[in-house]
C-alpha positions as CSV (number, residue, x, y, z in Angstrom):
1,X,8.4,-8.3,-2.5
2,X,11.7,-9.2,-0.8
3,X,14.4,-10.7,-3.0
4,X,17.7,-12.2,-1.9
5,X,21.1,-12.4,-3.5
6,X,23.5,-15.1,-2.2
7,X,27.2,-14.5,-2.7
8,X,30.6,-14.8,-1.0
9,X,30.2,-11.2,0.1
10,X,27.5,-8.8,0.9
11,X,26.5,-6.7,-2.2
12,X,25.5,-3.2,-1.2
13,X,26.1,-1.6,-4.6
14,X,25.0,-3.5,-7.7
15,X,26.9,-3.4,-11.0
16,X,25.3,-5.8,-13.5
17,X,28.3,-5.3,-15.8
18,X,30.4,-7.3,-13.2
19,X,28.4,-10.4,-13.7
20,X,29.5,-13.3,-15.9
21,X,28.3,-14.1,-19.4
22,X,26.4,-17.1,-20.6
23,X,24.0,-17.4,-17.7
24,X,20.3,-18.3,-18.1
25,X,19.1,-14.7,-18.7
26,X,22.5,-13.3,-19.7
27,X,24.6,-10.8,-17.7
28,X,22.9,-9.4,-14.7
29,X,22.3,-9.4,-10.9
30,X,20.4,-12.7,-10.1
31,X,18.0,-12.9,-7.2
32,X,15.4,-15.2,-5.7
33,X,12.4,-14.9,-3.4
34,X,13.5,-18.1,-1.6
35,X,15.8,-17.3,1.3
36,X,17.1,-20.9,1.6
37,X,18.0,-20.9,-2.2
38,X,20.0,-17.7,-1.7
39,X,21.8,-19.3,1.3
40,X,22.7,-22.3,-0.9
41,X,23.9,-20.0,-3.7
42,X,26.0,-18.0,-1.2
43,X,27.6,-21.3,0.1
44,X,28.2,-22.5,-3.5
45,X,29.8,-19.2,-4.6
46,X,32.0,-19.1,-1.5
47,X,33.2,-22.7,-2.3
48,X,33.8,-22.0,-5.9
49,X,35.6,-18.7,-5.4
50,X,37.6,-20.0,-2.4
51,X,37.3,-16.7,-0.7
52,X,35.0,-14.6,1.4
53,X,32.1,-16.0,3.5
54,X,28.5,-16.9,2.6
55,X,26.3,-13.7,2.6
56,X,22.7,-13.1,1.7
57,X,21.8,-9.5,0.8
58,X,18.0,-8.6,0.8
59,X,16.4,-6.1,-1.5
60,X,12.9,-4.9,-2.0
61,X,11.3,-5.0,-5.5
62,X,7.8,-3.8,-6.5
63,X,7.0,-4.9,-10.1
64,X,3.7,-3.0,-9.9
65,X,5.5,0.3,-9.6
66,X,7.9,0.0,-12.5
67,X,8.3,3.1,-14.7
68,X,6.9,2.7,-18.2
69,X,10.3,2.7,-19.8
70,X,11.6,-0.4,-17.9
71,X,11.5,-3.4,-20.2
72,X,10.6,-6.5,-18.3
73,X,10.2,-10.1,-19.6
74,X,8.5,-12.7,-17.5
75,X,8.4,-16.4,-18.5
76,X,5.4,-18.3,-17.2
77,X,6.9,-21.8,-17.1
78,X,9.2,-23.8,-19.3
79,X,7.9,-22.8,-22.6
80,X,9.6,-23.1,-26.1
81,X,10.2,-19.3,-25.9
82,X,11.9,-19.7,-22.5
83,X,14.1,-22.6,-23.9
84,X,15.2,-20.5,-26.9
85,X,16.0,-17.6,-24.6
86,X,18.2,-19.9,-22.4
87,X,19.8,-21.4,-25.5
88,X,20.7,-18.0,-26.9
89,X,22.1,-16.6,-23.6
90,X,24.1,-19.7,-22.8
91,X,25.6,-20.0,-26.3
92,X,29.3,-20.0,-25.7
93,X,30.1,-20.3,-29.4
94,X,29.2,-16.6,-30.0
95,X,32.1,-14.1,-30.3
96,X,29.9,-11.6,-28.4
97,X,27.3,-12.4,-25.8
98,X,23.6,-12.5,-26.8
99,X,21.9,-9.1,-26.1
100,X,18.2,-9.4,-25.4
101,X,17.3,-5.8,-24.6
102,X,15.4,-6.4,-21.4
103,X,16.1,-4.5,-18.1
104,X,14.6,-7.3,-15.9
105,X,14.0,-10.9,-16.8
106,X,11.9,-13.3,-14.5
107,X,11.5,-17.0,-15.0
108,X,12.4,-20.6,-14.1
109,X,16.0,-21.6,-13.3
110,X,17.5,-24.0,-15.8
111,X,19.3,-27.2,-14.7
112,X,22.9,-26.7,-13.5
113,X,24.1,-29.3,-16.1
114,X,22.1,-27.5,-18.9
115,X,25.2,-26.8,-21.0
116,X,25.6,-30.5,-22.0
117,X,21.9,-30.7,-22.9
118,X,22.1,-27.5,-25.0
119,X,25.2,-28.8,-26.8
120,X,23.5,-32.1,-27.7
121,X,20.4,-30.2,-28.8
122,X,22.5,-27.8,-31.1
123,X,24.4,-30.8,-32.5
124,X,21.1,-32.7,-33.2
125,X,19.2,-29.8,-34.9
126,X,22.1,-27.6,-36.2
127,X,20.7,-24.5,-38.0
128,X,17.1,-25.6,-37.3
129,X,17.6,-25.1,-33.5
130,X,15.0,-22.2,-33.4
131,X,12.2,-24.4,-34.7
132,X,9.3,-24.1,-32.1
133,X,8.6,-27.8,-32.3
134,X,12.2,-28.8,-31.4
135,X,12.2,-26.1,-28.6
136,X,9.0,-27.6,-27.1
137,X,11.0,-30.9,-26.9
138,X,14.0,-29.1,-25.3
139,X,12.2,-27.1,-22.6
140,X,11.3,-29.9,-20.2
141,X,14.9,-31.3,-20.5
142,X,16.1,-28.1,-18.8
143,X,14.3,-28.9,-15.6
144,X,16.1,-27.9,-12.4
145,X,16.4,-30.9,-10.0
146,X,14.1,-30.7,-7.0
147,X,12.1,-27.6,-6.2
148,X,11.4,-25.3,-9.1
149,X,12.9,-21.9,-8.5
150,X,12.0,-18.6,-10.1
151,X,14.9,-16.3,-10.7
152,X,14.9,-12.5,-11.1
153,X,17.7,-11.1,-13.3
154,X,18.3,-7.3,-13.2
155,X,20.2,-6.9,-16.4
156,X,20.8,-3.2,-16.7
157,X,21.3,-0.2,-14.5
158,X,17.7,0.8,-15.2
159,X,16.6,-2.6,-13.9
160,X,18.9,-2.4,-10.8
161,X,17.4,1.1,-10.0
162,X,14.1,-0.7,-9.2
163,X,15.7,-2.4,-6.2
164,X,16.0,-1.0,-2.7
165,X,18.5,-2.4,-0.2
166,X,16.6,-3.9,2.8
167,X,19.1,-4.4,5.6
């Protein structure tokens, strides 16, 4: 399958350590199968950074040919497990970022204003925030506005090695 990364520059060499903390699936190189979504992300990043120009870099990825030692997590929808994963990764109160141990994570994009939803949820449930019943309530609140997008996060060098530049 072809995946796209939208940025303010073309990315020919991927270093997941250069990514920012507190994203949906943690640090990593984020991609989408949707070209128009990648274009929108490239424009957004260029506007935020104030430098460069919108660029979309295509890569090929074949999940059926992954080596046995590549740890992959795929979320099939907005489940309680997915909501907890988003909550853990976006938790800015941690001294160190959450480390989940997966090389590749695939699943729905959370809403761009999800931080305020997560903050209210943590305030409401405190230490009981991992309760599956509460998480089932949280998951639909993290809906991305408009079309539902699936994101692919390549979190480690081992995960990144599964991509092939497709220029």
